[in-house]
DSSP file (Angstrom, degrees, kcal/mol; ACC not computed):
  #  RESIDUE AA STRUCTURE BP1 BP2  ACC     N-H-->O    O-->H-N    N-H-->O    O-->H-N    TCO  KAPPA ALPHA  PHI   PSI    X-CA   Y-CA   Z-CA
    1    1 A X              0   0    0      0, 0.0     2,-0.3     0, 0.0    74,-0.2   0.000 360.0 360.0 360.0 135.3  115.7  108.0   65.5
    2    2 A X  E     -A   74   0A   0     72,-2.4    72,-2.7     2,-0.0     2,-0.3  -0.667 360.0-155.3 -96.9 152.3  113.9  108.4   68.8
    3    3 A X  E     -A   73   0A   0     -2,-0.3     2,-0.4    70,-0.2    70,-0.2  -0.942   7.6-163.6-129.5 151.4  113.2  105.6   71.3
    4    4 A X  E     -A   72   0A   0     68,-2.1    68,-3.0    -2,-0.3     2,-0.6  -0.987  17.1-138.1-129.4 140.9  110.7  104.9   74.0
    5    5 A X  E     -A   71   0A   0     -2,-0.4     2,-0.5    66,-0.2    66,-0.2  -0.901  21.7-164.9 -98.3 118.2  110.9  102.4   76.8
    6    6 A X  E     -A   70   0A   0     64,-3.2    64,-2.6    -2,-0.6     2,-0.5  -0.922   4.8-169.7-112.2 122.9  107.6  100.6   77.2
    7    7 A X  E     -A   69   0A   0     -2,-0.5     2,-0.5    62,-0.2    62,-0.2  -0.952   6.7-174.2-114.8 122.0  107.0   98.6   80.4
    8    8 A X  E     -A   68   0A   0     60,-2.9    60,-2.8    -2,-0.5     2,-0.2  -0.968  13.9-146.8-125.1 123.8  103.9   96.4   80.5
    9    9 A X  E     -A   67   0A   0     -2,-0.5    58,-0.2    58,-0.2    57,-0.1  -0.596  27.1-113.6 -81.3 144.5  102.7   94.4   83.5
   10   10 A X     >  -     0   0    0     56,-1.0     4,-2.6    -2,-0.2     5,-0.2  -0.199  32.5-102.8 -65.2 169.0  100.9   91.1   82.9
   11   11 A X  H  > S+     0   0    0      2,-0.2     4,-2.3     1,-0.2     5,-0.2   0.911 124.9  50.0 -59.3 -41.0   97.2   90.9   83.7
   12   12 A X  H  > S+     0   0    0      2,-0.2     4,-2.1     1,-0.2    -1,-0.2   0.924 111.9  46.5 -63.7 -45.9   98.1   88.9   86.9
   13   13 A X  H  > S+     0   0    0      1,-0.2     4,-2.4     2,-0.2    -1,-0.2   0.897 111.4  52.8 -64.7 -39.5  100.7   91.5   87.9
   14   14 A X  H  X S+     0   0    0     -4,-2.6     4,-2.6     1,-0.2    -1,-0.2   0.913 109.2  48.6 -63.8 -42.0   98.3   94.3   87.2
   15   15 A X  H  X S+     0   0    0     -4,-2.3     4,-2.3     1,-0.2    -1,-0.2   0.888 110.2  51.6 -66.5 -37.5   95.6   92.7   89.4
   16   16 A X  H  X S+     0   0    0     -4,-2.1     4,-2.5     2,-0.2     5,-0.2   0.916 111.1  49.2 -62.8 -41.4   98.1   92.2   92.2
   17   17 A X  H  X S+     0   0    0     -4,-2.4     4,-3.3     2,-0.2     5,-0.4   0.955 111.9  46.8 -60.6 -51.4   99.0   95.9   91.9
   18   18 A X  H  X S+     0   0    0     -4,-2.6     4,-2.2     1,-0.2     5,-0.2   0.910 114.5  47.2 -60.1 -43.0   95.4   97.1   92.0
   19   19 A X  H  X S+     0   0    0     -4,-2.3     4,-2.1    -5,-0.2    -1,-0.2   0.963 117.6  41.7 -62.6 -50.9   94.5   94.9   95.0
   20   20 A X  H  X S+     0   0    0     -4,-2.5     4,-2.0     1,-0.2    -2,-0.2   0.935 117.3  45.5 -66.0 -48.1   97.6   95.9   97.0
   21   21 A X  H  X S+     0   0    0     -4,-3.3     4,-2.5    -5,-0.2    -1,-0.2   0.882 112.9  52.2 -63.5 -37.7   97.5   99.6   96.2
   22   22 A X  H  X S+     0   0    0     -4,-2.2     4,-2.6    -5,-0.4    -1,-0.2   0.894 107.3  51.6 -66.9 -38.3   93.7   99.7   96.9
   23   23 A X  H  X S+     0   0    0     -4,-2.1     4,-2.4    -5,-0.2    -1,-0.2   0.916 112.1  47.2 -63.8 -41.8   94.2   98.1  100.3
   24   24 A X  H  X S+     0   0    0     -4,-2.0     4,-2.4     2,-0.2    -2,-0.2   0.927 112.3  48.2 -62.6 -46.2   96.8  100.7  101.2
   25   25 A X  H  X S+     0   0    0     -4,-2.5     4,-2.4     1,-0.2    -2,-0.2   0.905 112.8  49.3 -63.9 -42.0   94.7  103.6  100.0
   26   26 A X  H  X S+     0   0    0     -4,-2.6     4,-2.7     2,-0.2    -1,-0.2   0.929 110.8  49.4 -63.8 -44.1   91.7  102.3  101.9
   27   27 A X  H  X S+     0   0    0     -4,-2.4     4,-1.2     2,-0.2    -2,-0.2   0.894 112.4  47.6 -61.9 -40.1   93.7  101.9  105.1
   28   28 A X  H  <>S+     0   0    0     -4,-2.4     5,-3.0     2,-0.2    -1,-0.2   0.907 112.4  49.4 -69.0 -40.2   95.1  105.4  104.8
   29   29 A X  H ><5S+     0   0    0     -4,-2.4     3,-1.5     1,-0.2    -2,-0.2   0.901 109.4  51.7 -63.2 -41.6   91.6  106.8  104.2
   30   30 A X  H 3<5S+     0   0    0     -4,-2.7    -1,-0.2     1,-0.3    -2,-0.2   0.767 107.0  54.5 -66.7 -24.7   90.2  104.9  107.2
   31   31 A X  T 3<5S-     0   0    0     -4,-1.2    -1,-0.3    -5,-0.2    -2,-0.2   0.270 120.6-111.9 -89.8  11.7   93.0  106.4  109.3
   32   32 A X  T < 5S+     0   0    0     -3,-1.5     2,-0.3     1,-0.2    -3,-0.2   0.839  76.4 130.9  60.4  35.9   91.9  109.9  108.1
   33   33 A X      < -     0   0    0     -5,-3.0     2,-0.5    -6,-0.1    -1,-0.2  -0.848  67.1-107.9-113.9 152.9   95.1  110.3  106.1
   34   34 A X        -     0   0    0     -2,-0.3    -5,-0.0    -3,-0.1     2,-0.0  -0.699  46.3-109.4 -77.5 128.4   95.4  111.4  102.5
   35   35 A X        -     0   0    0     -2,-0.5     2,-0.1   -10,-0.1   -10,-0.1  -0.316  33.1-139.5 -61.6 136.5   96.4  108.4  100.5
   36   36 A X        -     0   0    0      1,-0.2    -1,-0.1   -12,-0.1    -8,-0.1  -0.389  21.6 -98.0 -89.0 171.3  100.0  108.5   99.3
   37   37 A X        -     0   0    0     -2,-0.1     2,-0.4     1,-0.0    -1,-0.2  -0.255  31.9-122.1 -80.8 175.1  101.2  107.4   95.8
   38   38 A X        -     0   0    0     -2,-0.0     2,-0.4    19,-0.0    19,-0.1  -0.985  14.3-148.8-124.1 129.6  102.8  104.1   95.1
   39   39 A X        -     0   0    0     -2,-0.4     2,-0.5    17,-0.3    17,-0.4  -0.806   9.6-154.0 -95.9 136.6  106.2  103.6   93.5
   40   40 A X        -     0   0    0     -2,-0.4     2,-0.5    15,-0.1    15,-0.2  -0.951   4.5-151.2-111.6 127.8  106.8  100.6   91.3
   41   41 A X  E     -B   54   0A   0     13,-3.3    13,-2.4    -2,-0.5     2,-0.6  -0.839   8.5-163.4 -97.3 129.1  110.4   99.2   91.0
   42   42 A X  E     -B   53   0A   0     -2,-0.5     2,-0.6    11,-0.2    11,-0.2  -0.961   4.6-156.9-117.1 119.2  111.2   97.5   87.7
   43   43 A X  E     -B   52   0A   0      9,-2.9     9,-1.9    -2,-0.6     2,-0.7  -0.857   8.7-162.7 -93.6 117.9  114.3   95.3   87.6
   44   44 A X  E     +B   51   0A   0     -2,-0.6     2,-0.2     7,-0.2     7,-0.2  -0.898  18.8 167.8-106.7 110.8  115.5   95.0   84.1
   45   45 A X        -     0   0    0      5,-1.0     5,-0.1    -2,-0.7    -2,-0.0  -0.597  43.4 -66.0-113.8 176.0  117.9   92.0   83.6
   46   46 A X    >>  -     0   0    0     -2,-0.2     3,-2.0     1,-0.1     4,-1.9  -0.196  59.8 -97.4 -56.8 158.1  119.4   90.2   80.7
   47   47 A X  T 34 S+     0   0    0      1,-0.3    -1,-0.1     2,-0.2     4,-0.1   0.814 123.3  56.3 -50.2 -37.9  116.9   88.3   78.6
   48   48 A X  T 34 S+     0   0    0      1,-0.2    -1,-0.3     2,-0.1    -2,-0.1   0.770 112.6  41.4 -70.1 -22.5  117.7   85.0   80.4
   49   49 A X  T <4 S-     0   0    0     -3,-2.0    -2,-0.2     1,-0.1    -1,-0.2   0.736 100.6-150.1 -95.0 -27.1  116.8   86.5   83.8
   50   50 A X     <  -     0   0    0     -4,-1.9    -5,-1.0    -5,-0.1     2,-0.4  -0.215  19.1 -75.9  84.6-178.1  113.7   88.5   82.7
   51   51 A X  E     -BC  44  67A   0     16,-0.5    16,-2.0    -7,-0.2     2,-0.3  -0.949  44.0-169.3-123.6 141.8  112.2   91.7   84.1
   52   52 A X  E     -BC  43  66A   0     -9,-1.9    -9,-2.9    -2,-0.4     2,-0.4  -0.966  12.7-145.3-136.0 149.2  110.3   92.0   87.3
   53   53 A X  E     +BC  42  65A   0     12,-2.5    11,-2.4    -2,-0.3    12,-1.4  -0.906  26.9 156.0-113.1 142.7  108.1   94.6   89.0
   54   54 A X  E     -BC  41  63A   0    -13,-2.4   -13,-3.3    -2,-0.4     2,-0.3  -0.923  16.4-164.6-150.0 174.9  107.9   95.1   92.8
   55   55 A X  E     - C   0  62A   0      7,-2.1     7,-2.5    -2,-0.3     2,-0.3  -0.971   5.3-153.4-156.8 167.3  107.0   97.7   95.4
   56   56 A X  E     - C   0  61A   0    -17,-0.4     2,-0.4    -2,-0.3   -17,-0.3  -0.992   7.7-178.1-147.2 142.0  107.3   98.4   99.1
   57   57 A X  E >  S- C   0  60A   0      3,-2.8     3,-1.8    -2,-0.3     2,-0.3  -0.929  70.6 -36.9-142.8 116.5  105.3  100.5  101.5
   58   58 A X  T 3  S-     0   0    0     -2,-0.4     0, 0.0     1,-0.3     0, 0.0  -0.556 125.2 -28.5  65.9-131.3  106.5  100.7  105.0
   59   59 A X  T 3  S+     0   0    0     -2,-0.3     2,-0.5    -3,-0.1    -1,-0.3   0.454 118.0 101.4 -94.7  -2.0  107.9   97.4  105.9
   60   60 A X  E <   - C   0  57A   0     -3,-1.8    -3,-2.8     2,-0.0     2,-0.4  -0.726  49.9-175.4 -90.5 127.9  105.6   95.5  103.5
   61   61 A X  E     - C   0  56A   0     -2,-0.5     2,-0.4    -5,-0.2    -5,-0.2  -0.923   1.9-170.6-119.2 148.0  107.1   94.4  100.2
   62   62 A X  E     - C   0  55A   0     -7,-2.5    -7,-2.1    -2,-0.4     2,-0.6  -1.000  16.9-145.0-141.0 138.9  105.3   92.8   97.3
   63   63 A X  E     - C   0  54A   0     -2,-0.4    -9,-0.3    -9,-0.2     3,-0.1  -0.880   9.5-171.5 -97.7 126.2  106.4   91.2   94.0
   64   64 A X  E     -     0   0A   0    -11,-2.4     2,-0.3    -2,-0.6   -48,-0.2   0.791  41.2-125.8 -87.4 -27.7  104.0   91.8   91.2
   65   65 A X  E     - C   0  53A   0    -12,-1.4   -12,-2.5   -52,-0.1    -1,-0.3  -0.741  49.7  -7.0 119.9-168.6  105.7   89.4   88.9
   66   66 A X  E     - C   0  52A   0     -2,-0.3   -56,-1.0   -14,-0.2     2,-0.3  -0.301  55.9-167.1 -66.5 146.9  107.2   89.4   85.4
   67   67 A X  E     -AC   9  51A   0    -16,-2.0   -16,-0.5   -58,-0.2     2,-0.5  -0.928  19.7-123.2-129.6 157.6  106.9   92.4   83.2
   68   68 A X  E     -A    8   0A   0    -60,-2.8   -60,-2.9    -2,-0.3     2,-0.5  -0.885  24.0-166.5-102.6 130.8  107.6   92.9   79.5
   69   69 A X  E     +A    7   0A   0     -2,-0.5     2,-0.3   -62,-0.2   -62,-0.2  -0.973  10.9 174.4-120.2 125.2  110.0   95.6   78.5
   70   70 A X  E     -A    6   0A   0    -64,-2.6   -64,-3.2    -2,-0.5     2,-0.6  -0.954  27.2-138.6-130.2 149.3  110.3   96.8   74.9
   71   71 A X  E     -A    5   0A   0     -2,-0.3     2,-0.6   -66,-0.2   -66,-0.2  -0.936  21.0-160.3-104.9 122.0  112.2   99.5   73.1
   72   72 A X  E     -A    4   0A   0    -68,-3.0   -68,-2.1    -2,-0.6     2,-0.4  -0.908   4.0-157.8-106.7 123.4  110.0  101.2   70.5
   73   73 A X  E     +A    3   0A   0     -2,-0.6     2,-0.3   -70,-0.2   -70,-0.2  -0.829  15.4 173.1-102.2 138.6  111.9  103.1   67.8
   74   74 A X  E     -A    2   0A   0    -72,-2.7   -72,-2.4    -2,-0.4    -2,-0.0  -0.952  37.6-131.1-140.0 159.9  110.2  105.9   65.8
   75   75 A X              0   0    0     -2,-0.3    -1,-0.1   -74,-0.2   -72,-0.1   0.731 360.0 360.0 -82.0 -24.8  111.3  108.4   63.3
   76   76 A X              0   0    0    -74,-0.1    -1,-0.2   -75,-0.1     0, 0.0   0.446 360.0 360.0 -97.6 360.0  109.6  111.4   65.0
C-alpha cells in the first residue's frame, strides 16, 4: 500500500501566505531584483499539539497558523 502526506492550509492561513509572499515579491521587483521563492515550514506535532505552518524571509518571520495533515493510503 502506498501513502501520501497531504498538508492543507486553512483559508485564513492561505490568505496570510498570499499577502505576505506577494508583499515580498513586490518589494523585490521594485528593487529591480528577481523575486525569490518562499519556503514554508510545517511543524507536525502530536494530535494534542496540532500542526502549524510558518515561514521566514530575512529577519522577518510569520506564523500562518494551523494546518491539517493527513495520510492518504492507496492501493496503486
